[in-house]
N, C-alpha and C positions, 0 to 999 in steps of 0.2 A: 358755376355750373346750373342750369335749369334742373329743376326736379323732374324726372320721368312720372307719367301719369297712367293709369289703368282703369278702365270702366269694367265695373262687375255687374253684369245684367241678371236678374234673378226675380223671384215671386214669392209672395206669401201674404197671409191675411188672416182674420179672424176665422173666415169660413174655410180657408184650405189649409190652414197651419203655417207654422213659421219654421219648419225644417230647414228649407232651402236658405233662408236667411241666416239662421244659425250657422251652417255650415259654411255660407259664404263669408260671415263674419270672421271666422278664422283665417280664411284666404285674406281678407282686407287686412287684418292684423298681420299677416305674414308679408305682405306687399310692404306695408309701413316699416316694418322691421328690416327691409332690404333698402329703404329710402326711395320707395315709389309711392307717389301719392294716388291713393286709390279713390274710386268715386262709385258709388251704388246707383243704378237705375232700377228702381224696383215696381214692379206691377202689384199693387197691393191697395189696401185702404189705409185710412188714417191710423189705424191701430199700430203700422209699423214705426210711426215716429217714435214711440218711446222706447223700441228695440233699438233704435238706431241713433239714440241720443249721443251727440258728440261726433257723429261720424258725418261725412259728406254723402248726401244722397239727395235723390228727387224721386218723387213717387209720379210713374208714368206709365199710363196703359198702352205699351206697345202693340197689342192685340188689334185695339180699335183705332189707334192712332198711329201716323207715321211722321 
């Protein structure tokens, strides 16, 4: 059986802070624990890469791009 997936859309950066990313990381882990493959879509800067090391993510500004 294929593993189910979920996208987690959030934002965070050096300027606005990392609170949303921190809280969503707990959600990410909960999905993994249930056998669901999570994937972050982050509206942020390059500083988030270190926070999300080992996690599946893409840094994408959905406010300016579609």
